[in-house]
N, C-alpha and C positions, 0 to 999 in steps of 0.2 A: 504494499500499500504506500503510496507516495505521500510526501510530508502534506502536501495540499490537501489531499483526501483526509489524512489524519485531523488536520486542523478544522476542516469543514464537518467531520464527523464530532469533534469535539464541540464546535459551535452548536450543533443541533442538539447534542445531549445536555449542554448548558441551558440552551433556550427551553428544551422540553422539562428539564427537572427544576430549573431555578426561576428563569425569567417568565415562562408561562404562569406557573402557580402565583408568583408576586403580582404580575399584571392583572391575572383574572380577580384576585383578591381585592386589589386596589379598585378595579372597575365596580366590583360588587358593592364595596363600601361607598361608592358614589351615587349608588342608585336609591331610589325610595320605592315605597309601595308594598304590597302584601307578599309574605313569604308562603308559598303554598306547600303544605304538607305532602309527604310521600315522595319528594324529590332530593331529600338529603340537605335541602337549604337550611332548615330550621336547627338540625341537629349540628350542621357544619358551622352555622354562625354561633350557636352556643359553644361548640368546641373552640372556635377561633377566639371567642370572648373570653372564656375561661382560660385558655392557654396564654392569652396576651396578659390578663389580670395575675396569673400565675408567675409568670417571668417577672413582672413589676414586683411581686409579692417576695420573690427570691432577691431581687436587688435590695430591697428594703431590708431584709434580715442581713444582707452583707453590709450596708452603710446606713445603720439605723440612727446614727448621729446627724446624718445629712437628709435623710428620706423619710423620718417619721416625725411625727407631732408630738412634742414634749408633754402637753397635757393628757394625749392619748396613751402614750408608752407606759405612763405610770399607772394606768387603770385596767387595760386589757391583759389577758393570761396569754403568755408565749406559747404554752403548751396547746392552748385551745387553737391559735391562729396556726400552729404547725399542723394540726389535725384538719383544719379548714383548707390550708393550702395543699396538703396530701389528698385530700378528697377531690379538690379542684383538679388537680393533675390526673388523678384516676378517671374522673368523669370525661374530661377533655380528651385525654389520651384514648379512652375506650370508645367514645363517639366518633372521633376522628378516624381511628384504625378500623372501625365497623364499616364506616362509609367507604374507606378506601377498599377494603375487601370486597363490597357489593358494588364497588365501581360508580358511586353516587358522587357528584362534586368533587371530583378528583383533585383538581388543583388548589380549591378552597382548603380541602382536608389535608393536603400535604403541608400547607403553611401552617395549619393548625397543630398538626402532629410535630413539625419541626420546632415550634415554640414549646411545646411540651418537652421534647428532647432537650432543647437548650436550656430550660428551666431546670430539668433534672441534672444536666451535666454541670450545672453551677452549683449544684448542691442540694436542690429540691427544698424538701421541707426539713432537712437535717443540718442546715447551715447553723455554726455555733455562732452563739451572740455572747461576746464576752462584755467586759468593762469598756465604756466609751465616754468621751467629754459630753457633758451636758449642754453646755451653752455654745453651741455652734449655730451658724446659719443653716435653715432646713427648708425642705419643699415637702408639702403635705401629701406624699405619695400615699401613705398609708390610709389617710383620711379620703382620699379620692377611691381607692381599691374598696375600702368597707362601705362607705357611702353608696357608691354606684351599684356594689352587690345587694345592699340592703334596700336601696330605693327600687331597684329593679325587681326583686323578689316581692316586695309588699305592694307597691304601687302599680305595677303592670297587671298584678294579679286582681287588684281592686278594680282597675279600669276594665278588666275584662269580664269580671262579674257584674259590675254596676255601670255600664257604659252611659254617657250622655249621647255620644255619636256613635252608634253601633258598627258602622261600616269603617270607622276610622282605624287605620293601620299602625303598628307599632314604629315602623320606619316610615314616617310621614315626611313630606317635603321639608327640607331645611333642618332635618334631625342632626345632620353632621355638624352644622353651625353651633346649635344648642348644645351638643356634646362638648365641643370645644370650649363654649363657654364654662361648662360644668367643670371640665378639667382644670382649666386656668383658674377659675375661681378656688378650686380646692388647693392646688399648687402653691398660690401666693397667700395662703392663709397665714403663714408666719409673719410675712411682710405686712399684710393687712392688719393683723393684731398689733404689731409693733408700732405701726402708724396711729392707730386708734388709741391705744393705750398712751402713746406720747402725747396726742392732741387733748385726751381726756384730762390727764395730770396738769398740763401746762395752761390749758384753757379754764378749766373749772376746778382745780385743785383747791383754789383759794375759798370756794364756797363750802367745802366739806366741813362739818362740825360733828365732832365724835359723839357728843352727848345726844344729839337729834338721831345720828346713825343708830346709836344704841337702843333707842326708844322704838326706832322702825323694826329693829331686828328683834324686839321682844314681843312684837304681834304674832299671834298663833299662825302656823304654817300655811294653812289654806287661805284666810283672808288676805294674809301678806303676799301669797302667789297672785291672788285675783287683784290686789292692789298694784302689784308689780306690773302685771299685763296691762292693767288699765292706764298706768303712767306711761309705759313704753309705746302703748297704741295711740295715746294723745299725743305724745311727740312725733310718732310715725305719721299720724293724720296730717298733722300740719306740714311736715316736712314733704310729704307725698304731695299735698295739695299745691305747695310751693313749686314742685316740679311741673306740675301741670299749668300753673298760671304765671309763671315768670318764664318768658320766652327762652332767655339764655340757658335755664336750668332744664327747659323741655328738650333741648338739644340731646342732653345725657340720657333723659328718662324715656326718650322716644326709642332708643334702642330696645328696652324692654318691653315696649308697647308694640314693636315691629312683628311680634311672633302671630303668625297668621293661623296656627293650628294649636289648640289647647290641650296639653298633657302634662304628666309628671316632669317632663323635662324642660318643659317651656319656661318656667320660672327662673331658671338658670341664665337665661339671656339678660344680661345686665352689663352696663358700662362699668369698669373697675374704679372710676373716680366716684360714681354714684354709690357704689357699694361701700366705699370708705366714708363718704360724706354722711350717708344715711345712719351708718353705724354709730358715728360720732354722735349724731343728733338724737338717735333713740337711746343710747347707753349713757349719755350724759346726765340726764335726770336720775337714772337708776343709781350711777355712780355717786351723785350728790346725795341721795336719799338713803344710800347704804343698805340696800336689801340683804339679807343673810345669803350665806353661799348656798344653802339648800334651796331658798326661793329661787335664786339666779339660775342654778342648774336646772331647775324643773321649768323655768322661764324658756331657757335656750331649747329644751326638748320640745316644747310647746311651739315656738317659733319655727323651729326646724321642721317639725311636722306639717303645720299649717302652710308654711311657704311653698312645700311640695304639694300638698293635697289640694290646696285652692286652685292650683292651675291645672289639676288632673283632669281627665277626660271621664268624669264621674258624676253620676245624678242619684241622688238619695232622697227620700220624702222626709224632709226636715221638720215640718209642721211649724210650730210657732218659733222653734229654735232659730228658724232663719232671720228673725228680728232681732236675735240677741247675739248670736256669734257669726263669723264671717265663714261661708261655706263655699264650695266650688260654685254653686249656682250664682252666689252674690259676687265673687269676685270674676267669674266670667263675664258678667255684665261690665264690670270695669275695663276689661281689655276689648270689648265690642267696639266696632266702629259705627254702629247704629247711631241715629242722630240722638236719640234720647239717653244714649249711654256716654257721650262725651263729658268728661270731667265729672265723673260721679263714681260713688262707692270706693271711697278711699281708705277706709279701715283695713286693717289687717287682722284683727282679732275679735273686736267687739263690733258688731254690725250696727248696733244701736247708735254709735257716735255719728254715723251718716245720717240717721233720722233726726238726731238732736240738732245737727249743724245744717241740716236742710240739703244734703247732697246726695241722697239715696235715690236710685234710679226708680224712675216710675214709667211703667211700660204696660200695655195691654198684652204684649207678646210674652210668652212663657220662656223662650230662650232667644239669644241673640242670632242675628242672621249671618253675621260676619265679624271677623277679628283683624286687628293690625291697625296701623296709624292710617288716618284719613289721607288718601293721595298715594299711598303705597310707595313713599320715596325713600324708603331705607335700603341700602345695598346688602346683598347677602354676604356672608363671610366674616369671621369673628374680626380679623384686622381691620377690615374696612368699616365694621359697625363701632370699633374702638376710636376710629379716626374721624368718624361722621361728625361728632360734636364741633370740630375743629374746621370742617369743610362744608358740611351739609347745611341746608336752610333750616329756619325754625318752623314751628308748627303753622300749617296753612291757615290763613284767615278764613274764618267761618262765613 
């Protein structure tokens, strides 16, 4: 065989075993629409997702000082995480290998199985974790992995059981953009907390009074939590309203409102500067009042759940509760571009605030007809949306 023939054969082998699987997987990840069962796509996508997250998990075990969140690493069990990682590797490897044997979605499953092999070769669930320095710059990779897994398992199931729009697919249009928002918001958690804490202490530290804070902390847990949520929601309400009514601020908030399909991932679309400013405005009164650690931890759980749940493709019979607390039905109207929904339903937790301040939606329609910013002027893509406030136009005149 001539040297030319050998090179040609080598190129064909590389194209078939490396380039083709990567290109097909990349093309698949740029698509949207329904994953039809029975073709190996569903299990292939699951295998690919678990394989990728497993590889990230192994990297987090190798470099915990740089890739894990300090507040989390002191609370979760390493042994439990090892078992979850092993389970993910077994499930991903089993599904991808099974599809390869059956000849289903060959290229996609080659990539998934390669990710499992790479994660296993790097130590898998047996990577030793020794002592490491605590005070180092970090990326919230562990927070991204755990929250993505948890949110997917919880909210996708809820959306499938109680859908508002029954024909809506999991991989709807622009899901890739919102997943990037989700990832970046989790990766910069360390930087965001650092900036927020710095601003809180330097802007509002002079207002803190220890005797007043002690009085607040002596309130029983349940009423203290309810008061904490109320204070936070009042701050959030007026901050949120300012984003809508001040044209310059709307440039940033329009990124969040540009979502045209509501689901559990939609709430992640947010400009990074808005994320930081809103946290400062909401946490400032809580910092000044000095709520107990238990109340603050419970509030964080509540706000974390509602931030995802209220954007989800979910419809439940809420009855009179819909006038008291914010539900997906209530918040969906806030994201609607129907005429009667513009600049309405600002509350994040207590729906009655909008009724008190006269900003609750009044409509004879049961559900909104369309979502997104009026005029649909927001570009798609994470980077372009982050740059939009400095390039784009303000909210169109009504």
